OpenMM code with the backbone's topology and positions (N, CA, C; nanometers):
from openmm import Vec3, app, unit

residues = "MET ASP ASP LEU VAL GLN ILE SER ALA ALA LEU SER ASP ALA THR ARG VAL ARG LEU LEU ALA ALA CYS LEU ASP GLY GLU ARG CYS VAL CYS GLN LEU VAL ALA LEU ALA GLY LEU SER ASN ALA ALA VAL SER LYS HIS LEU SER LEU LEU ARG ASP ALA GLY LEU LEU GLU SER ARG LYS GLU GLY ARG TRP VAL TYR TYR ARG LEU PRO ALA GLU PRO GLY PRO VAL VAL ARG ASP ALA ILE GLU TRP VAL ARG ARG HIS ALA LYS GLY GLU ILE GLU ARG VAL ARG LYS LEU MET ASN GLN VAL LEU VAL LEU GLU PRO ALA GLU LEU SER ARG MET LEU ARG ALA GLY CYS CYS VAL ILE VAL VAL LYS LYS GLU CYS CYS".split()
positions = [
    Vec3(0.8724, -7.0341, -2.8324),
    Vec3(0.8021, -6.9320, -2.9333),
    Vec3(0.7195, -7.0183, -3.0178),
    Vec3(0.8099, -7.1715, -3.0391),
    Vec3(0.7603, -7.2241, -3.2062),
    Vec3(0.6082, -7.2727, -3.1507),
    Vec3(0.5680, -7.2915, -2.9960),
    Vec3(0.4313, -7.3092, -2.9603),
    Vec3(0.3693, -7.1789, -2.9673),
    Vec3(0.4063, -7.1085, -2.9476),
    Vec3(0.2943, -6.9452, -2.9171),
    Vec3(0.2324, -6.9588, -3.0826),
    Vec3(0.3401, -6.9947, -3.1827),
    Vec3(0.2904, -6.9672, -3.3374),
    Vec3(0.2031, -7.0582, -3.3553),
    Vec3(0.2370, -7.1980, -3.3098),
    Vec3(0.1653, -7.3142, -3.3611),
    Vec3(0.0415, -7.2873, -3.2922),
    Vec3(0.0136, -7.2400, -3.1969),
    Vec3(-0.1234, -7.2322, -3.0924),
    Vec3(-0.1972, -7.0972, -3.1671),
    Vec3(-0.1258, -6.9936, -3.2036),
    Vec3(-0.1847, -6.8692, -3.2876),
    Vec3(-0.1880, -6.9274, -3.4505),
    Vec3(-0.1581, -6.9816, -3.4993),
    Vec3(-0.2145, -7.0392, -3.6267),
    Vec3(-0.3564, -7.1547, -3.6229),
    Vec3(-0.3380, -7.2328, -3.4994),
    Vec3(-0.4427, -7.3186, -3.4796),
    Vec3(-0.6042, -7.2306, -3.4521),
    Vec3(-0.5417, -7.1416, -3.3947),
    Vec3(-0.6574, -7.0439, -3.3191),
    Vec3(-0.7054, -6.9386, -3.4565),
    Vec3(-0.6276, -6.9433, -3.5759),
    Vec3(-0.6620, -6.8259, -3.6469),
    Vec3(-0.7969, -6.8557, -3.7604),
    Vec3(-0.8303, -6.9741, -3.7282),
    Vec3(-0.9815, -7.0234, -3.8306),
    Vec3(-1.1156, -7.0662, -3.7271),
    Vec3(-1.2226, -6.9932, -3.7535),
    Vec3(-1.3488, -7.0186, -3.6846),
    Vec3(-1.3929, -7.1390, -3.6600),
    Vec3(-1.3642, -7.2289, -3.7396),
    Vec3(-1.4048, -7.3878, -3.7469),
    Vec3(-1.3361, -7.4486, -3.6484),
    Vec3(-1.1763, -7.3661, -3.6719),
    Vec3(-1.0862, -7.4578, -3.5244),
    Vec3(-1.1380, -7.4037, -3.3770),
    Vec3(-1.1706, -7.2587, -3.3683),
    Vec3(-1.1927, -7.2311, -3.2263),
    Vec3(-1.3531, -7.2532, -3.2160),
    Vec3(-1.4008, -7.3395, -3.3010),
    Vec3(-1.5496, -7.3753, -3.2961),
    Vec3(-1.5331, -7.5240, -3.1958),
    Vec3(-1.3932, -7.6104, -3.3026),
    Vec3(-1.4148, -7.7236, -3.2514),
    Vec3(-1.3309, -7.7465, -3.0877),
    Vec3(-1.2656, -7.6819, -3.0991),
    Vec3(-1.1797, -7.6361, -2.9940),
    Vec3(-1.3174, -7.6200, -2.8674),
    Vec3(-1.4434, -7.5530, -2.9164),
    Vec3(-1.5145, -7.5024, -2.8176),
    Vec3(-1.6153, -7.6322, -2.7878),
    Vec3(-1.6326, -7.6970, -2.8798),
    Vec3(-1.7417, -7.7954, -2.8466),
    Vec3(-1.6270, -7.8919, -2.7623),
    Vec3(-1.5187, -7.9098, -2.7392),
    Vec3(-1.4346, -8.0149, -2.6833),
    Vec3(-1.4218, -7.9150, -2.4756),
    Vec3(-1.4678, -7.8288, -2.5071),
    Vec3(-1.4399, -7.7457, -2.3879),
    Vec3(-1.5682, -7.8396, -2.2367),
    Vec3(-1.6329, -7.8702, -2.3054),
    Vec3(-1.6969, -7.9471, -2.2027),
    Vec3(-1.6986, -8.1089, -2.1845),
    Vec3(-1.6466, -8.1350, -2.2638),
    Vec3(-1.5494, -8.3293, -2.2605),
    Vec3(-1.5190, -8.3539, -2.4167),
    Vec3(-1.5289, -8.4711, -2.3802),
    Vec3(-1.4752, -8.5401, -2.5182),
    Vec3(-1.6032, -8.5640, -2.5520),
    Vec3(-1.5459, -8.5453, -2.7204),
    Vec3(-1.6082, -8.5376, -2.8389),
    Vec3(-1.5438, -8.6523, -2.9120),
    Vec3(-1.6715, -8.7454, -2.9917),
    Vec3(-1.6222, -8.8249, -3.1310),
    Vec3(-1.5974, -8.7001, -3.2397),
    Vec3(-1.5075, -8.7737, -3.3182),
    Vec3(-1.5276, -8.6951, -3.4457),
    Vec3(-1.6293, -8.7401, -3.5246),
    Vec3(-1.7394, -8.8149, -3.5261),
    Vec3(-1.8863, -8.7662, -3.5998),
    Vec3(-1.9707, -8.6977, -3.5513),
    Vec3(-1.9223, -8.6478, -3.3752),
    Vec3(-2.0079, -8.5146, -3.3359),
    Vec3(-1.9589, -8.4150, -3.3949),
    Vec3(-1.8276, -8.4013, -3.3972),
    Vec3(-1.7652, -8.2646, -3.4408),
    Vec3(-1.8013, -8.2505, -3.6174),
    Vec3(-1.8135, -8.3656, -3.6733),
    Vec3(-1.8198, -8.3573, -3.7938),
    Vec3(-1.9999, -8.2905, -3.7953),
    Vec3(-2.0461, -8.3185, -3.7842),
    Vec3(-2.2206, -8.2913, -3.7334),
    Vec3(-2.2156, -8.1118, -3.7178),
    Vec3(-2.1489, -8.1195, -3.6076),
    Vec3(-2.1179, -7.9959, -3.5762),
    Vec3(-2.0322, -7.8904, -3.6788),
    Vec3(-1.9555, -7.9150, -3.7468),
    Vec3(-1.8814, -7.8225, -3.8430),
    Vec3(-1.9937, -7.8124, -3.9711),
    Vec3(-2.0524, -7.9475, -3.9667),
    Vec3(-2.0982, -7.9230, -4.1454),
    Vec3(-2.0234, -7.9443, -4.2842),
    Vec3(-1.8678, -7.9481, -4.2414),
    Vec3(-1.8043, -8.0097, -4.2910),
    Vec3(-1.7920, -8.1729, -4.3322),
    Vec3(-1.7078, -8.1947, -4.4090),
    Vec3(-1.6461, -8.3204, -4.4603),
    Vec3(-1.5858, -8.3719, -4.3943),
    Vec3(-1.5682, -8.5390, -4.3080),
    Vec3(-1.4888, -8.6068, -4.2299),
    Vec3(-1.3296, -8.5483, -4.2803),
    Vec3(-1.2832, -8.5446, -4.4040),
    Vec3(-1.1719, -8.5302, -4.4049),
    Vec3(-1.1474, -8.3449, -4.3751),
    Vec3(-1.1957, -8.2813, -4.4379),
    Vec3(-1.1671, -8.1534, -4.3560),
    Vec3(-1.1993, -8.1144, -4.2298),
    Vec3(-1.2769, -8.1893, -4.1395),
    Vec3(-1.2465, -8.1558, -3.9881),
    Vec3(-1.2029, -8.2800, -3.9274),
    Vec3(-1.1272, -8.3739, -4.0236),
    Vec3(-0.9766, -8.4628, -3.9429),
    Vec3(-0.8495, -8.3224, -3.9217),
    Vec3(-0.8531, -8.2902, -4.0754),
    Vec3(-0.7305, -8.1739, -4.1088),
    Vec3(-0.7258, -8.0794, -3.9553),
    Vec3(-0.8605, -8.0261, -3.9438),
    Vec3(-0.8855, -7.8860, -3.8817),
    Vec3(-0.8508, -7.9628, -3.7396),
    Vec3(-0.9192, -8.0768, -3.6510),
    Vec3(-0.8349, -8.1146, -3.5694),
    Vec3(-0.7163, -8.1370, -3.5311),
    Vec3(-0.6558, -8.2050, -3.6604),
    Vec3(-0.4939, -8.2618, -3.6751),
    Vec3(-0.4073, -8.1442, -3.6123),
    Vec3(-0.4918, -8.0080, -3.7199),
    Vec3(-0.3919, -7.8807, -3.6448),
    Vec3(-0.3985, -7.8520, -3.5148),
    Vec3(-0.5104, -7.8615, -3.4330),
    Vec3(-0.5410, -7.8336, -3.3048),
    Vec3(-0.4530, -7.9260, -3.1981),
    Vec3(-0.4534, -8.0334, -3.2436),
    Vec3(-0.3872, -8.1742, -3.1639),
    Vec3(-0.2047, -8.1366, -3.1928),
    Vec3(-0.1765, -8.1116, -3.3418),
    Vec3(-0.0431, -8.0908, -3.3238),
    Vec3(0.0034, -7.9615, -3.2565),
    Vec3(-0.0860, -7.8606, -3.2529),
    Vec3(-0.0215, -7.7549, -3.1325),
    Vec3(-0.0403, -7.7753, -2.9986),
    Vec3(-0.1195, -7.8568, -2.9263),
    Vec3(-0.1480, -7.9158, -2.8192),
    Vec3(-0.2803, -7.8771, -2.7261),
    Vec3(-0.3149, -7.8460, -2.8495),
    Vec3(-0.4942, -7.7594, -2.7770),
    Vec3(-0.5853, -7.8774, -2.7751),
    Vec3(-0.5411, -7.9884, -2.8010),
    Vec3(-0.6554, -8.0972, -2.7979),
    Vec3(-0.5503, -8.2259, -2.7931),
    Vec3(-0.6069, -8.3414, -2.7340),
    Vec3(-0.5650, -8.4845, -2.7545),
    Vec3(-0.6300, -8.5977, -2.8064),
    Vec3(-0.5974, -8.6860, -2.8783),
    Vec3(-0.7095, -8.8141, -2.9523),
    Vec3(-0.6737, -8.9387, -2.8905),
    Vec3(-0.7806, -8.9894, -2.8873),
    Vec3(-0.7714, -9.1475, -2.8602),
    Vec3(-0.8572, -9.1929, -2.9486),
    Vec3(-0.8046, -9.3541, -3.0045),
    Vec3(-0.9018, -9.4571, -3.0520),
    Vec3(-0.9693, -9.5234, -3.0484),
    Vec3(-1.0805, -9.5492, -2.9805),
    Vec3(-1.1522, -9.6898, -2.9447),
    Vec3(-1.2447, -9.7508, -3.0659),
    Vec3(-1.1513, -9.8564, -3.1191),
    Vec3(-1.2281, -9.9663, -3.1411),
    Vec3(-1.2331, -9.8329, -3.3490),
    Vec3(-1.3244, -9.8237, -3.3812),
    Vec3(-1.3238, -9.7344, -3.5290),
    Vec3(-1.3641, -9.5718, -3.4630),
    Vec3(-1.3816, -9.5423, -3.3699),
    Vec3(-1.4086, -9.4594, -3.3170),
    Vec3(-1.3035, -9.3595, -3.3183),
    Vec3(-1.3017, -9.2303, -3.2986),
    Vec3(-1.1403, -9.1333, -3.2330),
    Vec3(-1.2401, -9.0061, -3.1932),
    Vec3(-1.2066, -9.0310, -3.0760),
    Vec3(-1.2521, -8.9059, -2.9720),
    Vec3(-1.1114, -8.7878, -2.9884),
    Vec3(-1.2069, -8.6752, -2.9411),
    Vec3(-1.1107, -8.5380, -2.8988),
    Vec3(-1.1177, -8.5223, -2.7653),
    Vec3(-1.0605, -8.4488, -2.6719),
    Vec3(-1.0611, -8.4031, -2.5307),
    Vec3(-0.9569, -8.2943, -2.5385),
    Vec3(-0.9909, -8.1923, -2.4052),
    Vec3(-0.8633, -8.1098, -2.4172),
    Vec3(-0.7596, -8.1871, -2.3280),
    Vec3(-0.5926, -8.1279, -2.3597),
    Vec3(-0.5175, -8.2244, -2.3125),
    Vec3(-0.5633, -8.2471, -2.1238),
    Vec3(-0.4997, -8.3455, -2.0945),
    Vec3(-0.5068, -8.4061, -1.9208),
    Vec3(-0.3952, -8.2767, -1.8390),
    Vec3(-0.2670, -8.3095, -1.9561),
    Vec3(-0.1751, -8.2040, -1.8552),
    Vec3(-0.1351, -8.0819, -1.9556),
    Vec3(-0.2196, -7.9732, -1.9966),
    Vec3(-0.1756, -7.8907, -2.0936),
    Vec3(-0.0492, -7.7587, -2.0417),
    Vec3(0.0672, -7.7854, -2.1143),
    Vec3(0.1246, -7.7199, -2.0810),
    Vec3(0.1236, -7.5807, -2.0664),
    Vec3(0.1813, -7.4690, -2.0044),
    Vec3(0.1565, -7.2862, -1.9808),
    Vec3(0.1001, -7.2573, -2.0792),
    Vec3(0.1374, -7.2598, -2.2036),
    Vec3(0.1082, -7.1842, -2.3029),
    Vec3(-0.0140, -7.2336, -2.3823),
    Vec3(-0.0459, -7.3736, -2.3256),
    Vec3(-0.1731, -7.4567, -2.4303),
    Vec3(-0.2873, -7.3990, -2.3309),
    Vec3(-0.2669, -7.3996, -2.1834),
    Vec3(-0.3551, -7.3407, -2.0881),
    Vec3(-0.3608, -7.2099, -2.0933),
    Vec3(-0.3113, -7.1467, -2.1370),
    Vec3(-0.3554, -6.9852, -2.1199),
    Vec3(-0.4308, -6.9336, -2.2208),
    Vec3(-0.3842, -7.0349, -2.3651),
    Vec3(-0.4606, -7.0552, -2.4702),
    Vec3(-0.6013, -7.0669, -2.4264),
    Vec3(-0.5970, -7.1962, -2.3885),
    Vec3(-0.7834, -7.1904, -2.3761),
    Vec3(-0.8095, -7.1446, -2.3101),
    Vec3(-0.7629, -7.0891, -2.1790),
    Vec3(-0.8285, -6.9693, -2.0513),
    Vec3(-0.8729, -6.8665, -2.1920),
    Vec3(-0.7838, -6.8066, -2.2423),
    Vec3(-0.7670, -6.7281, -2.3700),
    Vec3(-0.9181, -6.6990, -2.4277),
    Vec3(-0.9452, -6.8230, -2.4907),
    Vec3(-1.0696, -6.8964, -2.5454),
    Vec3(-1.2162, -6.8584, -2.5013),
    Vec3(-1.1755, -6.9554, -2.3562),
    Vec3(-1.2860, -6.9424, -2.2525),
    Vec3(-1.3524, -6.7746, -2.2321),
    Vec3(-1.2427, -6.7292, -2.1847),
    Vec3(-1.2808, -6.5542, -2.1791),
    Vec3(-1.3148, -6.4883, -2.2930),
    Vec3(-1.2924, -6.4673, -2.4133),
    Vec3(-1.3000, -6.4020, -2.5194),
    Vec3(-1.4158, -6.4708, -2.6136),
    Vec3(-1.4145, -6.6231, -2.6304),
    Vec3(-1.5499, -6.6440, -2.6844),
    Vec3(-1.6295, -6.7226, -2.6561),
    Vec3(-1.7056, -6.6735, -2.5189),
    Vec3(-1.8100, -6.6767, -2.4785),
    Vec3(-1.9570, -6.6838, -2.5457),
    Vec3(-1.9917, -6.5790, -2.6665),
    Vec3(-2.0641, -6.6105, -2.7128),
    Vec3(-2.1180, -6.7285, -2.8280),
    Vec3(-1.9488, -6.7514, -2.8779),
    Vec3(-1.9501, -6.8526, -2.9533),
    Vec3(-1.9672, -6.9691, -2.8731),
    Vec3(-1.8485, -6.9870, -2.8000),
    Vec3(-1.8977, -7.1180, -2.6711),
    Vec3(-2.0524, -7.1497, -2.6452),
    Vec3(-2.1052, -7.0413, -2.6179),
    Vec3(-2.2773, -7.1210, -2.5569),
    Vec3(-2.3083, -7.1557, -2.7210),
    Vec3(-2.2935, -7.1043, -2.8214),
    Vec3(-2.3632, -7.1143, -2.9696),
    Vec3(-2.3404, -7.2629, -2.9515),
    Vec3(-2.2165, -7.2882, -2.9547),
    Vec3(-2.1943, -7.4435, -2.9761),
    Vec3(-2.2519, -7.5259, -2.9320),
    Vec3(-2.2978, -7.5185, -2.7534),
    Vec3(-2.3303, -7.5906, -2.6529),
    Vec3(-2.4459, -7.5905, -2.7528),
    Vec3(-2.5354, -7.5191, -2.7497),
    Vec3(-2.6778, -7.5664, -2.7507),
    Vec3(-2.6712, -7.6123, -2.9203),
    Vec3(-2.5943, -7.6219, -3.0075),
    Vec3(-2.5519, -7.6919, -3.1089),
    Vec3(-2.5645, -7.8285, -3.0727),
    Vec3(-2.4316, -7.8303, -2.9692),
    Vec3(-2.4109, -8.0033, -2.9405),
    Vec3(-2.4966, -8.0957, -2.9098),
    Vec3(-2.5659, -8.0041, -2.8009),
    Vec3(-2.7032, -8.0597, -2.7363),
    Vec3(-2.7684, -8.1022, -2.8436),
    Vec3(-2.7960, -8.0756, -2.9570),
    Vec3(-2.8941, -8.1510, -3.0802),
    Vec3(-2.7964, -8.3046, -3.0759),
    Vec3(-2.6509, -8.3018, -3.0974),
    Vec3(-2.5860, -8.4071, -3.1166),
    Vec3(-2.5784, -8.5088, -3.0278),
    Vec3(-2.5725, -8.4367, -2.9345),
    Vec3(-2.5070, -8.5409, -2.8128),
    Vec3(-2.6515, -8.6755, -2.7737),
    Vec3(-2.7407, -8.6287, -2.8640),
    Vec3(-2.8683, -8.7315, -2.7924),
    Vec3(-2.8343, -8.8719, -2.9043),
    Vec3(-2.7674, -8.8379, -3.0151),
    Vec3(-2.7407, -8.9548, -3.0577),
    Vec3(-2.6255, -9.0152, -3.0735),
    Vec3(-2.6288, -9.1550, -3.0676),
    Vec3(-2.5130, -9.2215, -3.0229),
    Vec3(-2.4153, -9.2054, -3.1659),
    Vec3(-2.2852, -9.2455, -3.1381),
    Vec3(-2.1909, -9.2511, -3.2616),
    Vec3(-2.2727, -9.2879, -3.3802),
    Vec3(-2.3110, -9.4545, -3.4000),
    Vec3(-2.3314, -9.5050, -3.5141),
    Vec3(-2.4464, -9.4563, -3.5491),
    Vec3(-2.5440, -9.4383, -3.4977),
    Vec3(-2.6524, -9.3728, -3.5475),
    Vec3(-2.6026, -9.2558, -3.6174),
    Vec3(-2.5105, -9.1344, -3.5596),
    Vec3(-2.4982, -9.0205, -3.5968),
    Vec3(-2.4096, -9.0600, -3.7502),
    Vec3(-2.3078, -9.0922, -3.7294),
    Vec3(-2.2832, -9.1709, -3.8334),
    Vec3(-2.3710, -9.1834, -3.9534),
    Vec3(-2.4288, -9.3282, -3.9354),
    Vec3(-2.5630, -9.3681, -4.0328),
    Vec3(-2.6280, -9.2493, -4.0599),
    Vec3(-2.6595, -9.0994, -3.9810),
    Vec3(-2.7625, -9.0257, -4.0446),
    Vec3(-2.6515, -8.9731, -4.1519),
    Vec3(-2.5781, -8.9103, -4.0927),
    Vec3(-2.4267, -8.8030, -4.1675),
    Vec3(-2.3684, -8.8903, -4.3401),
    Vec3(-2.3820, -9.0067, -4.2986),
    Vec3(-2.3690, -9.0693, -4.4261),
    Vec3(-2.4758, -9.1085, -4.5066),
    Vec3(-2.6144, -9.0714, -4.4735),
    Vec3(-2.7215, -9.0700, -4.5641),
    Vec3(-2.7508, -8.9253, -4.6213),
    Vec3(-2.7129, -8.7872, -4.5504),
    Vec3(-2.7336, -8.7220, -4.5808),
    Vec3(-2.8260, -8.6241, -4.5565),
    Vec3(-2.8503, -8.6981, -4.3912),
    Vec3(-2.9459, -8.6289, -4.3416),
    Vec3(-2.8972, -8.5474, -4.2344),
    Vec3(-2.9780, -8.4403, -4.1774),
    Vec3(-2.9738, -8.3103, -4.1301),
    Vec3(-2.9683, -8.3509, -3.9455),
    Vec3(-2.8403, -8.3308, -3.8991),
    Vec3(-2.8650, -8.3714, -3.7469),
    Vec3(-2.8905, -8.2558, -3.7068),
    Vec3(-2.8259, -8.1597, -3.7379),
    Vec3(-2.8712, -7.9811, -3.6925),
    Vec3(-2.9404, -7.9438, -3.6972),
    Vec3(-3.0698, -7.9212, -3.6492),
    Vec3(-3.1973, -7.8634, -3.7036),
    Vec3(-3.1581, -7.6962, -3.7189),
    Vec3(-3.1346, -7.5832, -3.8130),
    Vec3(-3.1046, -7.4499, -3.8274),
    Vec3(-3.2366, -7.4238, -3.8513),
    Vec3(-3.2932, -7.4597, -3.9487),
    Vec3(-3.4296, -7.4515, -3.9651),
    Vec3(-3.5509, -7.5503, -3.9372),
    Vec3(-3.6816, -7.5011, -3.9519),
    Vec3(-3.7978, -7.5735, -3.9138),
    Vec3(-3.8153, -7.7140, -4.0086),
    Vec3(-3.7829, -7.6730, -4.1637),
    Vec3(-3.7184, -7.7793, -4.2799),
    Vec3(-3.6253, -7.8806, -4.2328),
    Vec3(-3.6560, -8.0114, -4.2580),
    Vec3(-3.5066, -8.1088, -4.1885),
    Vec3(-3.5694, -8.1912, -4.3121),
    Vec3(-3.4684, -8.3123, -4.3358),
    Vec3(-3.4983, -8.4219, -4.4218),
    Vec3(-3.5566, -8.5079, -4.3128),
] * unit.nanometer
topology = app.Topology()
chain = topology.addChain("A")
for resn in residues:
    res = topology.addResidue(resn, chain)
    for name in ("N", "CA", "C"):
        topology.addAtom(name, app.Element.getBySymbol(name[0]), res)
């Protein structure tokens, strides 16, 4: 029952659903997820830790970079929750995929440099820095 409550809490926030959706297609660097969310690194890290604690994501560190992905061997409740998101958030998943395409063309080091400089990584409007 604790797993269900923790997963429900993790999925109760739109930002966390977007972050999970971004990882449905593969592993993502935190800097890529920061660019997607448009939030501070600390805020995104907090959201990611809640998803990780619920078992919905796994993380690994490679040098100074931290990467998140779906769990390799999710338990039945986690597997069902991920499939539920896939079925019921199709529109949001497609929107996240389109936005991630703008982020994935950049190497993590370049992306991090741009984020620190305050550059727009995802071009929502025609005007950008």
